[in-house]
N, C-alpha and C positions, 0 to 999 in steps of 0.2 A: 700268706707269708712268702717272701722272696727267697729263692735258692741260688747260692753262689758257689764258687769253686776255688780251691787253693791253687795258685800258680805253681809251676815247677821251679821252686827256688832252693830246694834242699836235696843234697845227696845225689844219687845216681841219675835221676831223671832231669836234673837241673842243668840242661844244656841249651845252647842257643836255638837249635832246631826244635827241641821239645817246647821251650817257652813260647816261641812263636806259634807253633802248630796247635798246642793245647789252648792258647789264648783265642785263636781263631775258631777252634772247634767248640769251645765253651760258649762263645758268642753265637755261633750258628745253631747250637742245640738249645738255646733259650735261657742259659744261665744269666742271672741278673748282674753278677759281679765276679771279679777276679781278685784274689788276695795274696799278699806277700807278708813276710814277718822279718823281724830285726834280730840279728845275733852277730856280735862283733868278734868275740873270742870264745875259745873253750879252754877249761882248766887243763894245764899240762899234767899228764900222769894220773888223772882222776877219771873214773867212769862217768859218762854222761849219755843221755838218750841219743840214739843215732841221728835223730832229726836235727840236732844242734851242731853236728860235727863239721858240716860243710854247707854254708848258707850264702846265697847271693845277696848283695845289698838290696834292700827292699824297694827304694825309690828308683834306683837305676833299672832294676828288673821291671818295674811297672812302666817306666818310660819306654823300654824295649817293647813291652806288650801293647802300649798305646799306639805304637807305630804300625802294629799288625791288626788293629781292631778299630771300630768306629762307634759302637754304641754301648758295649758292656762297661759297667762302672769298674773303677780301679781302686782297690782299698789296701791300706797297709795296716796289719793287725799284729803288732803295733810298733811305733817308734819308741824306744826307751829314752824318754826325754832328758834324764840327767846327763846323758852322754853326748848330747848334741845341742849347740847353741840354738835358742829359739829364733834368732835372727837368720841363721843359716837354714833352719827348717822352713821358715817362712818363705825364703827365696826359692828353695827346692820345691816346696808344695805349690807355690804360685806358678812356677815355671811348668811343672807337670800338669797343673790345671789348665794352663794356656795351651800347651801342646796337645792335650787330650780333648780339648774343647769342652772343658767343664765336667770331667768325669771322676775326679778324685774324691775319695773318702779318707780322712786322716785319723788314724788311731794313735793314741798316746798312752804310754804306761810309765810307771815309776822305776822300772828296772829291778833286778833281783840278784844278778850274778856278781859276786864280790870282785872277781878278777877284772870285770869290765869297769866297775867303779874306780878301781885302783889305776887301771891303764888310761882312763880318760880324765883322771884328776877330779872325779865327781864326788859329791858328798852324799852319804845316806841319811843325813839329818834333815828333818822337817820336809819330807818329800811331798806331803799333802799341800803345805803352803807353797812350795816351789811349783807344784803342778798348777795351782790356781794362777800364779803370776805368769807362768809360761803361756797359758791359754790367753791371758790378757795381752801379752806381748804380741802373739800371733795376730789377734784381732786388731790391735792397734796398727801394726804394720800393713795389714791388708786393707784397712778402711780409710786411714787418714792420708791427706795429701802430704803434709809434713808431720811425721810421727815423732813423739817424744814420750819417754817412759822413765820413771825414776822409782824403782822398787827396792825391796830388800835384797833380791837375788840378781836382778837384771836391770841394766840401764841402757837407754837409747837416747843419745843426744839428738837434737832436732835434725831430722834427715828424712829423705824420701826413699821408698822402695817401689820400683816399677819394673815390669808390668804388674798390675794387680791381677788377682785370680779372676777367671771368668765367672765362677759362682759367687754370688753376693749373699752375705758379706764376706764369704770365703768358703773354702772346702768344708763340708760338715766335719765336725770333730767328735770322735768317740773316745771315751776314756775306759781303760781297763781297771782292774782292781777286784779284790775278793772280800775285803773286810767291810763291815757296815759303813764306816766313814767314807771309804772310797766309792761304794755303790751310791750313797746319797750324793756325793760330790759330782759323780757323772750325771745324775739327773739334774743337779742344781746349775752347773756351769757349762755343760757340754750338750751336744745334740743327741747323745745316747751313750749306751754302755756296751762294752764288748767282753764276752766271757773268755776265760783262758782254757787251755787244753785240758787242765785237770779239774775243771768245774764239775761239781756234782749236779748233773742235769735233773736228777729226781727232785732236787730242791730249788730248781730254777725259778719257780713262781715266788718263793720267798725273797730271792735276790731281786727279782723284777719289782716286787712291791717296795723294796727299799729305794731302788732307783727312782721309781715314780713318786715316792714320798718326797724325795729330794727335789724333784721337779716342781711339785705342788708347793713346797716350802719357798721356792724361788718365784712363785707366781706364774709358772708355766703350765701349759696343758699337759698333764701326765700322759695322756693317750698319744701325744705327739712325739714322745721320746722313743728313739730307736733302741732296739735290743738285738744285738748281733751275736750269734753263737758260732764259735768255731766247732764244727762237727768232726770229731775224730772218729771216723767210721771204721768198724772192724768187721768186714764181711766174713762169714764163716760161722764159728761157734757163737752162740748167744751168751754174752758176758756182761750185759748191761745195755743202756740206751745206745742207739745207733750201731748195734752189732747184730749178727745173725744173717738171715737171708735178706735179699734186697727188699722184699715185701715188708719184712720187720723193720728195716732201717727207714723205709718210707713212712711206715705207720708211726714210728717214733718222731719223724720230722713233722708229721701232721699233729701229733700230740704236743710237740713243742710250740707250734703255732697256737694251739688252744690255751697254753699257759701264758701267752703274751709275747712270745718271741716274734719279732718282726722280720728277721732275716737269719738264715742259716747257710753257712757255706761248708761244703765237704772239703776237708783239708787232707789230701792224700800224702802230704809230706810227713805226717805222723805214722804212716804205714811203713814198718821197717823193710818191707820188700820193695818199697818205692823210694822213700826218703833217706835211706841209709847210703853212705858213700861206698859201702862194701857190696851193695846189691849189683846185679847185672843191669847195665843201662838198658839193653834191649828188653829184658824181662820186666824191668820196672816200667818202661814205657808201655809195654803190652798190657800189663795189669792195670795201669792207670787208664789206658784207653777203654778197657772193659768197664771199669767203674764209672768213668765219665759218662758213658752211654747208658749204663744200667741205672744210674741215679739222676738222670736228666729230669728237669722239671716237667710236670704234666702239661 
């Protein structure tokens, strides 16, 4: 199982110096991937998890990290697709794949925050069908010399998009989702599935089975489907998977690999002492540095 790391994109440690330094350090320490995430707005006057209160744009942050690294993969976990045109995402993803020399992994999700749907003019209706079409549009724009698409939600008149991504047929796509239909869809139409921060890791094998069943239904090799877990680590008191001592966290990581997880990344943005905008920048960076070294891949 591959081990990745969450980039400094949220809260106190999300500074230019930290983003560049932690990207370089993660690569030097042998982490396989570096991940960002997408949050546009926070509800005014309502409580929300600290991790969501101040967040850098995910693809801009990865482009910054790409300039400071050369081998580590760069993943977004994930873009909320209802809020951004697939044509625009296709251009952004292709550009980042070119500039990083083929290192992008593109995660896509259906979104959940009402304020973001309202502010972007997006619809909450038929998100599953919209997701399928969105993936089709991306693949069309990346593959065809002259692209055209006429769907229920998206239309592309005959046109070209260049440059094409370095990776063929395009950056690997991972879908999020928690309900059975979304899990099966990830296996059926994407390169893999990505868990969310609130995923019950004790039941991960059941979710993976649904993803792989979807792949088999589509005539794909179920064993070739990627399963990426966002690891919300909680060093200190043992309160569930990926918590407790560093030895316990690493043992849980090994257990996840035995359940069928192919990639795990430790996302310190969910640590309130690191990813909260109210935390001390210096203290957050110091704590993150300790965890980066303590959890490094064997």
